[in-house]
C-alpha positions as CSV (number, residue, x, y, z in Angstrom):
1,M,124.8,61.4,114.0
2,R,122.0,63.7,113.0
3,L,118.6,62.2,112.5
4,H,116.5,63.6,109.7
5,I,112.9,63.1,109.0
6,R,112.0,64.0,105.4
7,L,108.7,65.7,104.9
8,W,107.2,66.0,101.4
9,S,103.7,66.1,99.8
10,K,102.2,62.9,98.6
11,P,101.9,62.3,94.8
12,L,98.2,63.1,95.0
13,T,99.1,66.8,95.3
14,M,100.2,66.6,91.6
15,S,102.8,69.3,92.2
16,T,105.0,70.1,89.2
17,I,107.2,72.5,91.3
18,P,110.7,71.1,91.9
19,W,110.8,72.0,95.6
20,P,114.4,72.5,96.9
21,K,114.8,71.4,100.6
22,R,116.5,72.8,103.6
23,D,117.4,71.2,106.9
24,V,115.4,72.5,109.9
25,G,116.7,70.7,112.9
26,I,115.6,67.0,112.6
27,V,113.6,67.5,109.4
28,Q,114.0,68.5,105.8
29,I,111.3,70.8,104.4
30,N,110.6,73.1,101.5
31,A,113.2,75.9,101.1
32,L,110.3,78.4,100.9
33,A,107.6,78.9,103.5
34,H,104.1,80.3,103.3
35,G,103.3,83.0,105.9
36,M,99.7,83.2,107.2
37,M,99.7,86.7,108.7
38,S,97.6,88.2,105.9
39,M,95.1,85.3,106.1
40,G,94.0,86.2,109.7
41,G,92.6,89.6,108.8
42,N,94.0,91.8,111.7
43,V,96.9,93.4,109.8
44,Y,96.3,93.9,106.1
45,G,92.6,94.7,106.2
46,A,89.6,92.5,106.8
47,A,89.8,88.7,106.4
48,A,88.0,87.1,103.5
49,A,85.3,84.4,103.9
50,D,86.4,81.0,105.1
51,E,85.7,79.3,101.7
52,E,87.8,81.8,99.9
53,R,90.7,81.3,102.2
54,F,90.3,77.5,102.1
55,E,90.9,77.9,98.3
56,V,94.4,79.3,99.2
57,L,95.1,76.4,101.6
58,D,93.9,73.9,99.0
59,R,96.1,75.5,96.3
60,L,99.1,75.4,98.7
61,W,98.5,71.7,99.1
62,E,98.1,71.1,95.4
63,L,101.4,72.9,94.6
64,G,103.2,70.8,97.2
65,Q,103.8,73.8,99.5
66,T,103.5,72.2,102.9
67,N,105.8,74.6,104.9
68,W,103.3,76.7,106.8
69,D,103.9,79.5,109.2
70,T,101.3,81.2,111.4
71,A,101.0,82.7,114.9
72,H,98.7,83.0,117.9
73,M,98.2,86.7,117.2
74,Y,97.5,86.4,113.4
75,G,93.7,87.1,113.7
76,D,91.8,83.8,113.1
77,A,94.6,82.2,111.0
78,E,95.1,79.3,113.5
79,E,91.4,78.6,113.6
80,L,91.2,78.7,109.8
81,I,94.0,76.1,109.5
82,G,92.3,74.0,112.2
83,K,89.1,73.9,110.2
84,W,91.0,72.9,107.1
85,L,92.9,70.2,108.9
86,A,89.6,68.9,110.3
87,K,88.4,68.5,106.7
88,H,91.6,66.8,105.7
89,P,93.0,65.0,108.7
90,E,95.1,62.6,106.6
91,R,97.1,65.6,105.4
92,R,98.3,66.7,108.9
93,P,101.5,64.5,108.8
94,E,102.6,66.1,105.5
95,I,102.2,69.7,106.8
96,F,105.2,71.3,108.5
97,L,103.2,73.5,110.8
98,A,104.9,76.4,112.7
99,T,103.2,78.8,115.0
100,K,104.3,81.4,117.6
101,F,103.5,82.4,121.1
102,G,104.3,85.3,123.4
103,V,102.1,88.3,122.5
104,Q,99.3,89.2,124.9
105,L,96.6,91.3,123.2
106,V,94.0,91.7,126.0
107,P,93.4,93.4,128.4
108,H,96.5,95.2,127.1
109,T,99.3,94.5,124.7
110,A,102.4,92.9,126.3
111,I,105.2,90.6,125.4
112,R,105.3,87.6,127.8
113,G,107.6,84.6,128.1
114,D,106.7,83.5,131.6
115,P,105.8,79.8,132.0
116,E,102.2,80.4,132.9
117,F,101.5,82.4,129.7
118,V,103.5,80.1,127.5
119,K,101.5,77.1,128.6
120,E,98.3,79.0,128.2
121,Q,99.1,80.0,124.6
122,L,100.3,76.5,123.6
123,A,97.0,75.0,124.9
124,T,95.0,77.6,122.9
125,S,97.0,77.1,119.7
126,L,96.7,73.3,119.8
127,K,92.9,73.7,120.3
128,R,92.6,76.3,117.5
129,L,94.7,74.2,115.1
130,Q,92.8,71.0,115.9
131,T,96.1,69.1,116.3
132,D,97.9,67.4,119.1
133,Y,101.4,68.6,118.2
134,I,103.1,71.6,116.5
135,D,106.2,71.0,114.3
136,L,108.0,74.2,115.2
137,Y,107.0,76.5,118.1
138,Y,108.5,80.0,118.1
139,Q,108.7,82.6,120.8
140,H,107.3,85.5,118.7
141,R,109.5,88.1,120.5
142,P,111.7,87.8,123.5
143,D,110.2,89.0,126.8
144,P,112.4,91.8,128.1
145,K,111.2,90.9,131.6
146,T,111.8,87.1,131.5
147,P,115.2,85.5,131.1
148,I,115.3,83.4,127.9
149,E,116.5,80.4,130.0
150,V,113.2,80.4,131.9
151,T,111.1,80.3,128.7
152,V,113.3,77.7,126.9
153,K,113.0,75.3,129.9
154,V,109.3,75.3,129.4
155,L,109.7,74.6,125.7
156,A,112.0,71.7,126.4
157,E,109.3,70.2,128.6
158,F,106.8,70.6,125.7
159,I,109.2,68.7,123.5
160,K,109.6,65.8,126.0
161,E,105.8,65.7,126.2
162,G,105.4,65.5,122.4
163,K,103.3,68.7,122.2
164,I,105.9,70.4,120.0
165,R,108.6,68.8,117.9
166,Q,111.1,71.6,117.9
167,Y,111.3,75.2,119.0
168,G,112.6,78.5,117.7
169,L,113.0,82.2,118.5
170,S,112.0,85.3,116.5
171,D,113.5,88.8,116.6
172,S,116.2,87.7,119.1
173,S,119.6,89.0,119.6
174,V,122.7,86.8,119.0
175,T,123.4,86.8,122.7
176,T,119.8,85.6,123.4
177,I,120.2,82.8,120.8
178,R,123.4,81.6,122.3
179,R,121.9,81.6,125.8
180,A,118.9,79.7,124.7
181,Q,121.0,77.2,122.8
182,K,122.8,76.2,126.1
183,I,119.5,75.2,127.6
184,H,118.1,73.2,124.6
185,P,119.2,73.1,120.9
186,M,116.8,75.2,118.8
187,A,115.8,74.5,115.2
188,A,115.1,77.9,113.8
189,I,115.2,81.7,114.2
190,Q,113.0,84.2,112.5
191,I,114.2,87.7,111.6
192,E,113.3,90.3,108.9
193,I,115.5,90.0,105.8
194,N,114.7,91.9,102.7
195,P,116.4,94.6,100.5
196,F,115.6,97.2,103.1
197,A,116.4,95.1,106.2
198,R,119.8,93.5,106.0
199,A,121.2,93.9,109.5
200,A,120.9,90.1,110.1
201,L,123.3,89.6,107.2
202,A,126.2,91.6,108.8
203,P,129.5,89.8,109.3
204,G,129.4,88.0,112.6
205,G,125.7,88.7,112.9
206,L,122.6,86.7,113.3
207,V,122.7,84.6,110.1
208,E,126.4,83.7,110.5
209,T,125.8,82.8,114.2
210,A,122.8,80.6,113.2
211,S,124.9,78.9,110.6
212,E,127.7,78.2,113.2
213,L,125.1,76.7,115.6
214,G,123.2,74.7,112.9
215,I,120.1,76.8,113.1
216,T,117.9,77.6,110.1
217,V,116.9,81.3,109.6
218,F,113.4,82.0,108.4
219,A,113.3,85.4,106.7
220,Y,110.0,87.1,107.3
221,A,108.8,90.0,105.1
222,P,111.2,88.9,102.4
223,N,109.8,91.3,99.8
224,A,109.2,94.1,102.4
225,A,105.5,93.5,102.4
226,G,105.4,94.3,98.7
227,M,107.4,97.5,98.9
228,A,110.5,96.1,97.3
229,V,108.8,94.5,94.3
230,G,106.3,97.1,93.0
231,R,103.2,95.6,94.4
232,F,101.9,99.1,95.1
233,K,102.7,102.3,93.3
234,S,101.4,104.6,96.0
235,P,99.8,104.3,99.5
236,D,96.4,104.9,97.9
237,E,96.6,101.4,96.5
238,L,96.8,99.8,100.0
239,P,93.5,98.4,101.3
240,Q,91.5,100.3,103.8
241,G,92.4,99.2,107.3
242,D,95.9,98.1,106.2
243,I,98.4,98.9,108.9
244,R,101.0,100.0,106.3
245,R,99.0,103.2,105.5
246,G,100.4,104.7,108.7
247,L,104.0,103.6,108.5
248,P,106.8,105.9,107.5
249,R,108.1,103.4,104.8
250,Y,104.8,103.6,102.9
251,Q,104.4,107.3,102.6
252,P,104.1,108.9,99.1
253,E,107.7,110.4,98.9
254,V,109.2,106.9,99.5
255,F,107.5,105.0,96.7
256,P,109.5,106.3,93.7
257,H,112.8,105.1,95.2
258,A,111.3,101.6,96.0
259,L,109.9,101.3,92.5
260,E,113.4,101.8,91.0
261,L,114.6,98.7,92.9
262,S,111.5,96.7,91.8
263,E,112.3,97.5,88.2
264,T,115.8,96.1,88.8
265,F,114.3,92.9,90.0
266,A,111.9,92.8,87.1
267,S,114.7,93.4,84.5
268,I,116.6,90.5,85.9
269,G,113.5,88.3,85.7
270,R,113.2,89.3,82.0
271,A,116.8,88.5,81.3
272,L,116.6,85.1,83.0
273,S,113.5,84.0,81.2
274,P,112.7,86.2,78.1
275,A,109.8,84.0,77.0
276,A,108.0,83.9,80.4
277,P,109.7,86.5,82.6
278,Y,110.0,85.9,86.3
279,T,108.3,88.6,88.4
280,A,110.1,91.1,90.5
281,S,108.8,89.3,93.6
282,Q,110.1,86.0,92.5
283,V,113.6,87.4,91.8
284,C,113.5,89.2,95.2
285,L,112.7,85.9,97.0
286,A,115.5,84.2,95.1
287,W,117.9,87.0,96.2
288,V,116.9,86.5,99.9
289,A,117.4,82.7,99.6
290,A,120.8,83.3,98.0
291,Q,122.1,85.2,101.1
292,A,123.0,82.0,102.9
293,S,122.4,78.3,102.6
294,N,120.5,78.3,105.9
295,V,118.0,81.0,104.9
296,I,114.3,80.2,104.1
297,P,112.2,83.1,102.8
298,V,108.6,83.4,104.3
299,P,106.4,85.3,101.9
300,G,102.7,85.4,102.5
301,S,99.5,86.0,100.7
302,S,95.8,85.6,101.0
303,S,95.1,85.3,97.3
304,V,95.5,82.2,95.1
305,K,97.3,84.2,92.4
306,R,100.0,85.6,94.7
307,T,100.3,82.2,96.4
308,E,101.1,80.5,93.0
309,E,103.5,83.3,92.1
310,N,105.4,82.9,95.4
311,C,105.6,79.1,95.2
312,R,107.0,79.3,91.7
313,A,109.8,81.6,92.9
314,V,111.8,78.5,93.7
315,N,112.3,78.1,90.0
316,V,114.6,81.2,90.3
317,F,116.5,79.8,93.2
318,G,120.2,79.3,92.3
319,Q,119.9,81.2,89.0
320,L,121.2,84.6,90.2
321,G,124.8,85.0,88.9
322,E,127.3,87.6,90.0
323,E,126.2,90.0,87.2
324,H,122.6,89.9,88.6
325,L,123.8,90.4,92.2
326,A,126.0,93.3,91.1
327,L,122.9,95.0,89.6
328,I,121.0,94.5,92.8
329,R,123.8,95.8,95.0
330,A,124.0,99.0,92.9
331,A,120.2,99.5,93.3
332,L,120.5,99.0,97.0
333,K,123.0,101.8,97.4
334,K,120.3,104.2,96.3
335,T,117.5,102.7,98.4
336,D,119.8,102.6,101.5
337,E,119.7,106.4,101.5
338,T,115.9,106.6,101.1
339,V,113.6,103.6,101.6
340,A,115.7,101.7,104.2
341,K,115.9,104.8,106.4
342,A,112.1,105.0,106.5
343,S,110.9,102.8,109.4
344,R,108.4,100.0,108.9
345,R,107.4,100.5,112.5
346,Q,104.8,102.7,114.0
347,P,106.3,106.0,115.3
348,G,107.3,105.5,118.9
349,A,107.2,101.7,118.7
350,G,110.9,101.3,119.5
351,E,113.2,98.5,118.5
352,L,111.5,95.2,118.0
353,S,114.3,93.1,116.5
354,F,117.5,91.7,118.1
355,V,115.9,91.8,121.5
356,E,117.8,90.9,124.7
357,T,116.3,89.3,127.9
358,P,117.4,89.9,131.5
359,E,120.3,88.0,133.0
360,Y,119.3,84.6,134.4
361,V,119.8,84.0,138.1
362,P,119.2,80.3,139.0
């Protein structure tokens, strides 16, 4: 028998959004998450003032969006959430709070899954978040030097101690997932899924494996950091200091092809709701959610306007018919030859998804 704990926002949030739910291990939560990477200020330009960012967190709460995703390395995002929770301690039980460990930034960048580092990062995250437990604790990326079994045994101890409720992996290979699952059942896996990144959807691939094992898939970068939905018309529109300015996928020659796809999404939004058209981003998020019943998109934003737009994307969930999906498939055939081949990674960064770990020798 599978025990479920249902999480939902209290009526005082006054949310009018009909939030669909998904199972994530022992809980049911919103079928859309809110990613905090852009809130921390170390990826997409400088962070805004705390009060401005608190407005985003307040709006999430008001809209009933209580499925939050952050990470140890997302600038000061954990500290920001901790300050917000300190102001509203009664709301902590209603927030499904996920964070991630495993990326060392100083004195040099490294991926680490060794027990000492995992324990150190959990202690830091709990302190920053001003909480005594984390609902879902991910390994941000598998450590190519540490067997996954070693890392998961530490996570299993955290669960026994009540410091984390469940654990997950991010950017792991199918083999790594199966090995981890033998040590302790996991709740979730994160991987990039968007119109330009569909490897996880391949037959027998990560999403199918996760479904077989009862694992939920959180799809990060579901609108390709704005590239798939016309958020930017050229790289000149990206903020100064934005990491995307230097990535192959965001160079001038790529944008026209991406904009064709965004217009396809926008045209579907107009067809579905002529009086108040859904945006290209909302249709794209619905497309990601439609890929499998165990997929939860994780869009992110540091603005109230975009946050509201993302949350209301759930109104499109379930509305895409075969005629809409056929239009999207036709558009993807074009972008597969252009945008999808342009890497979203820094030149020389190597493969960062579907990572393996060394063989475990007891």
